N, C-alpha and C positions, 0 to 999 in steps of 0.2 A: 504494500500500500504506500501511498505517498504521505509525506509529512502533513500536508493539508488535510487529507482524509483522517489521519490519526487525531489531529487537533479537533476537527469537527465532530468526530465520534465522542471525544471526551466532553466537548461543549454540550452535545445532546444529552449525554448521561447526567451531567451536572444540572441541566435545565429540566430533567425529568422526561426525556423522550425527544421526539423529533420536533424541536422547539422552533417557533418563529424567530426572525432576526432580532426583534426587540427584547425577547427573553434571553437569547444568546448573548446579547450585548452586556448582560450582567457579568458574563464570563469572557473577558477580552481574549482574543486569539494570542496576542503578544504575551500575556501573563501565562496562559496555558502552555505556550511554546517554551517559555523559560522554565516553568515547573517540570515539563517533560524532560528538558535537557538536564535538570538537576537529578531527577529520578533515574533517568537513563544512565547518568554517570555513577550514581550510587549503586545501582544494580551491577554495573560493569566492575566496580571495585570490590564488591562484596562476594560475587560469585562468578569466577572465571569460566566455569563450565557453561553457564547460561549465555555468556558473552559470545561464545563460539557460534551459537544459533542466531545471534543478532548481526553477525558479520555479513557483509555483502562483497561479491567478487567484482574486481575491476581489472582491466588489462591496460598496461602501460608500456611504452617503448623505452628501451635502455638507451641513454645518451652518453656518448664518450666525449670528454673534453680534457685535454692535458693530463692524460692517464688517470682521470677521475671518472667514475662510472655512477650514474644516478638515473632515477626516473622522476618525472613530474607527477606528483600525486593527484589523482582526480578529485579526491575529497580530503579534508583534514581528519586524521585519525584521532579518536578520543585518547587522551593521555599520550600523545605522540607515538613513539615506537611501541609502547604497550598495546596500542590500538591496532597494530599490524599483526594479525593473527597468524597468517601463513603466506609465504612467498614461494612461487614455483616458476621455473623457467619454461620455455616453450615446449621442451621435450619431457616435462613433468618432473625435472630434477628439483629437489627441495633446497631452498636457500634459507638457512636459519637467520633469525634476528638475534642480535646480541645487545642486551640492555646493560651497558656499563662495562668497565674494565674487568671486574671480577667474573662476570658471566662469560666474557670473551676468553679469559684465561682458562676457565673450566671447560669451555667448548673445545679449545685447542688441545686439552689433555684427553678428553673422552672421544673426540671426533677429529683426530689429526688429519684425516683425509679431506675434510671440508676446508677449502681454501678461500671461499667467498662467503661473506655474511652481509646482511643488511645491518649497517652499523649505526647510522644516526639520521635524524630528520632535521633539516634546516629550512625554515620557511615552508615552502610547498614541495621540497625535494627530498627523496629518500636516497641516501648514498650507500654504495656498496664498498666493502673493504678492498676488493680487487675486481678483475674482470669476471662478470657472472657467466660468460660464454653463452649468451643468449641475446637475441635482439628484442624480445618482448618478455614480460613477466606477468603472471597473474597474481594479484594481491587480494587477499581476503582481509578486509578492513572493517573495523567497528568505527563507523563515522561519528564525528563530533556532532551531535544533534543540533546544537545551537548554530553551527555554521552551514547547515544544509539549507538549500532553497525550498520553497513551498512544494515544488513539483518533484523534488528528489525522493527516491525510494528509501523506505526504512523497513527494517525487519524487526518485529517484536515477538517472533515465534517463541512460545513457551513462557513469555512474561507479560502477555497482554493484560491479564486480570491484575497482576501485580502493579503494572504501570498505571492502569485505570484507578485502582484503589488508592495508591500512594498520591497521585495527582489530585484526586477528589478530596482526600483527607487534607492535604496541604491547602487546597483552594478554600475548603469550608472553614479551616482554621483561620485563614486570612480574612475571609468575609465576616466571621463572627467577631474577630478582634476589631475590625473596622466599625461594626455595628455597636459594639460595647463602647467605643470611644465616642461615637456619634450620640448614642442614647445613654449618656453617663449619669442621668437621673439626678444631677446636682441642680438645685434650684438656682435661677438666675441671680437671686439676691445673695446667694452664698459664694458666687464667683468673684474673684478679685476684680477690682475696678481697673479700667484702662488708665495708663499713665496720662497725665495732662500733656497737651501738645504745645 
């Protein structure tokens, strides 16, 4: 489904069904968008197994420049290199990702035959440690929800109800807090007077 469809589904649930636009207006798309992004990131950090189901596949061309090998990422991964779940070359060869010096050293010990790793992300480019010996790569990426366009695809397989309930809880908490401030039940005579001008 697209990001827009997911936001509208949550809007409808919050409004109690297939609501007209004036009722949906109580639950602004921008607010729901930000809440989904927070919930999406929370789920991704709490349960790595669920994240794998939420990743989407993209194909990118390997670019060579001054003995540097990289691809331009089609989307921004959530948590940078942690959001890149899987990288494979055009012949299906696995290219591991290495998050930091410690992991790189461990991989060198247990997989000495692996000469190329996806080592870091700078801006919108994923850099490889050496020549990946492929012209294209397939990237399974958990995209950063906040940076996706409205018509971008999202995958919430296995976590739909969790996302719905968490967003709805956060939205209702915010609405009730606003109502409490608005209806603070303090008589006007008990409120502090405005300073003189």
